[in-house]
N, C-alpha and C positions, 0 to 999 in steps of 0.2 A: 285803219283807225278812222273813226267817224269825224268829219270836220264839223266843229261847233260853229254856231252862228257868229260868235265873237272872235273867231280865229283871225289873227293879224289886225285886230281892231282895238285891243286893250293894252295899255302900257303897264298899269298897276293892277294886280289881282284884287285890291280893295275896291275897285270899281264894280266888281261882281259881287263881292261878299268877303267874309273872313271873320277874324276875331280881333276885337279892339279892346284893350284894357285901359282903365282909368280909375280915378278915385273920386268918390262923392265929396262935395265940398260944402254942403249946407244941410241944416236940419239934423234930425236924430241919427241920420246915417253918415254924418260928416266924418271923413277919414277912412271910410269903408271902401275896400278894393272891389271892383267889379270887372266883368268882361262881357261886352256885347257880342253876340254871335249872330251873324247875318248869313243865311243860307242862299240868298239871291233869288228866293222864290216868293218873297213876301212874308216868310216866317223868320222872325228875329226875336231874340230873347236875352235877358240880362242874368248872367251868372254872378251870384254874390260870393266872391272868393272868400271873404272874411266870415261867411255864414255857411260853412261846410260845403261851399260850391253848390248851394241850393239855387233854384231859379225863381226870380221875382217876376218882373213884367215879362209878358210874352204876347206877341202880335202876329196876326196873319193878315197881310194887306192892311186894310183900315180897321180890322176887327181886333179888339183885345180878347185874349183867351183866358187870362188869369183873374182871379179875385185877389185884390189887395186890401188888407185891413186898414183901419183908420191910422195906425202907427206907421205903415209903410216899412221901408228898409231901415233897420237900425244897425248901429255898430254891435259887434258881439258882446254879450254880457255873460261871461263864463260862470258867474255865481248866481244866475237866475235858475237855480236848480232845487228850489224848495217850494213845496206846495204847488200853487198854480202860478208862480212867478213867470213861468214859460210864456203865459198869455200876454204879458206886458211887452214882449218883443216878438210876438208872433206876426210876421209879415204877411202870412197867407202866401201869396205868390203861386206860381205854377207848381212849385215843389218845395215843401219843407220836409227835411229828413227827421225822423223820430227814431231814437235808440241811442247808443248801439246796444245797450244792455237792459233797457227798460222802455216799454211802450204801453202807456195807459195812465191812469190817474195817480195822484200822490199816494204814497204808502210808506210804511215803516214796519220792519220786522227784525229778527235777529241777524239778518244779513246786511242791514243798513237802512238808510233813509233815502227815498227816491222821489223826485219831483215829477210833475206832469211831463211825459214824453221824453225824458232823458236830457242828456247834455249836448249831443253832437251838433244840433243846429246852431248852438252858440259858440262854435269853435272855428277859428280861422284855418284856412288851408295853407300849407307850404306848397307853392307851385313847383312842380317837377319839370313840366315841359308845356310849351304851346307850339303847335305845328300848324302853319298856315297853308291854305291851298296854293298850288302853283299850277295854274291852268296851262301855261305855256309848256310845262314839263309833263303834262298829262295827269297831274295830281289834283283831284278835286276834293279830297277829304280834308277836314280840319279837326284838330283835337286840342283839348286843354285837360291836363292831368295834374292832380294835386293829392297831397296826403293830409289827412285831418286826424288828430289824436284825441282819444278819450282815455286819459291816463292819470295815474298817481303813483307815488312811491309805495312799495309793497303790493301794488296791483289793485284791481285789474288794470291791464294796459292793452286797449284795443286801438287799432289804427284802421281808418278808412282810406283806401286808395281809390280815388274816383276819377274816371275819364268820361268826359262829355264830348260827343263827336257829332259831326254833321257832314253833309256832302253838298257842294255847290250844285244847285239845280234840283235838289230833293227837299220837300217840306217835311223833314223828319229830324227828330231829336233822339239820339242814342245815349244811354247811360250804362256804363259798365262799372260796377262797384266790386271791390275785393276788401273784405274785413279780415284782418290779421290779428292774431294774439301774440303780442310782443312780450308778454310776461312769462314767468316760469311756473304758473299755476293755471288750471282751467278757468275760463271766464264765461259767465252767463251772457247770452246773446239774444236780443230781440231787435227787429228792424221793421219800420213801416215807412212807406213812401206816401206822404200826405200831399197828393195832388189836389189843388184847389182851383176850380173853374168858376168864372164869373161872366157877367154881361159884357158884350152881347151874345157870346156863344151860348151862355146859359140865360135862357129867357122863358117866358111863358110858352109852353108847348114844346120846348126842347126835349128830345128823348134821352133818357139816361139808360145806357146800354150795359148790361151784364146778364150772365146766365149762371144759375146755380141755386142750391137750396139755401135758405136764409132764416135767420132768427133775430129777435130784437132783445132778448132777455125779458126782464120783468118790468121795465120802465113804462109807465102809462104814457108819458110824453112821446116815446117812440111809436106807440101804437096809434097816435093820432094820424100818422102818415103810413107806417108800415103795418097795414091791416088788410085783410080780405075785403074786396069791394072798392078800395081806393087805388087809383092809378099812381102809385109811387114811382113809376118809371117815366113819368113826365113831369117837367118842372111846373109848379103852380105860380100864381101871382104871389107877391109879398104877403106874408101872413102875420096878422096881429099877434097870434099866439107865439110867434117866434121872435117877438121883441125881447130884448135882454138875452137871457140864457136859453130861450126856446130853441130846440133842435131835435133831430131824430137821427138814429144811427141803426143801420142793419149790418149784421155780420154774415158774410156770404162764403159758403164753401164753393168757390167758383169752379165751373166745369172747364176741362181742358180738351183740346182736340187730340187726334191720334198721335200727334207729335209732342204732346205735353204742353202745348202753348195755350195760354189763357188770353182772352181778348175782352176788353171793356171800353167804354167811351161815351161819346155824346154825338147827337145828330140834331142840328138846327136846320129844319127844312126851309125856313124862310130865308136864311142866309145862304143855303146851298152848301153847307160845310158840315163835315163829320170829322171827329177826332177819335182815332183808334189808339188805344193803349195796350201794348202787348208785353207779356212776361211769361216766365216758365213756372208751371205748377210745382215742379220739384224744388224750386228756389223759393217761391212765394206762394204758399198754398192757400192763403186767405185773402179776402177782399172786404174792406169796410166801405159802406156808402153813407157818408155824412151829408145831411140835408139841413141847411140853416137858412130859412127864407125870411129873415128879418127885413124890415124897411131899412134901406141903406146898408144892410149886411146880408146880401143876397148871394148865396154860394152853395155849391155842392162839392163834396170831396169824394174822389174815387181813389182808394188807398190800398194798394197791394201790400202784404206784410208777411213775415214769417209767422206771426201770430195775430189774432184779433187784438185790439187795444185793451187787454184785460190786466196788464201789469205783470211784473216779475213774480210777485208772490202767488198769484193765482195760477200762472203757468207752472210754477214749481209744484204747487199743490196738485195740479192735474197731471203732473209727470211729463209734460211736453216742453219744458224750458230747454232751450238749446244751450250747449256748452261748446266752446272752441278750445281745443287743446293747445298747449304751448307750441308756437311755431306753425300751427294749422291756420288755414284761411278758408273763407267761404265766398263764392262768387254769385253776383246778381247782375242780371241783364234786363233792361227795359227799353222800350221803343215807343215814341209817340209819333204818329203820322197824321197829317192833315189830308183829308180826302175831299175832292171837289167835283170829280166827274161822276155822272149819274150811275154808271155801271158799277164803279167801286163802292159808292155809297149804298146802292141797292143791295149789293152782295153783303156788305158789312151789316146793314140793318136787318136783312132777312135771315142771316146766319146766327145773329146773336140776340135778337129781341125775343 
């Protein structure tokens, strides 16, 4: 067994890191349960228990990784499910989960009415377990697991069982999700992981890393950025044209390696930091790259999903809407890792740019 540098020098594991739960007591998030996870490597982040266990603030040493919207963390608003009301409580944050049955814009058809990006991010979790690291016993892993429900009488009734885990001494976030159909009829299913990255990780010259064929649809505003001859894989200065609702989105059929793993992320050469996002093509075959370079709203989203954000109706029309049978479940695994040494960064950048 390798002797760690802290051996016989630490009384309380919290001195190294771990999970600390609390409740916000001010502003629009008053009364909202959170959990701070500290990996002991400079990577620490806030899990918002009452917002589907999404991740808001995230830091690596002195550097913020996530973009936070003007509203910040709010308490859950379970009836913000019409039109674009979802935007009123959109924290941004490192992760906002979209789904579980609809990803995309507002729509209405014979199957019902659906608001922007679905219900789940406005739903609180029931905490199932929190496991702290115990270095003295040789256990460095820490986990928090909860259950989040998207349900109604007569169905559909989907449940998200989410585990967020980390290891002392490793600058990594691991997310394991299981989506279960608790009803007695098949349930439509769409899921998108809306990762939102901000300054200073995202800055002028930061490389946006992904590889695959891409399209923008027919939107002219998308083509301002995503067009031949423009370096849309590098973050620009704030853009006047992105004031208000200005934005651009590319839909990427992301490439996977021989093991079926997809990799995307960011590289800020000035800070000497890269962030690698890994997931399985078989679970999440699509990637969206959202770019919104507004003044004071400077953000890029790198968003793996079961579908592009096209909405349930379009997916149904295309014949690729997923359904989960009663009692069936689907598994999703993602990992975010901070890279700081030159060898790892060069390998990451050279393999995926």
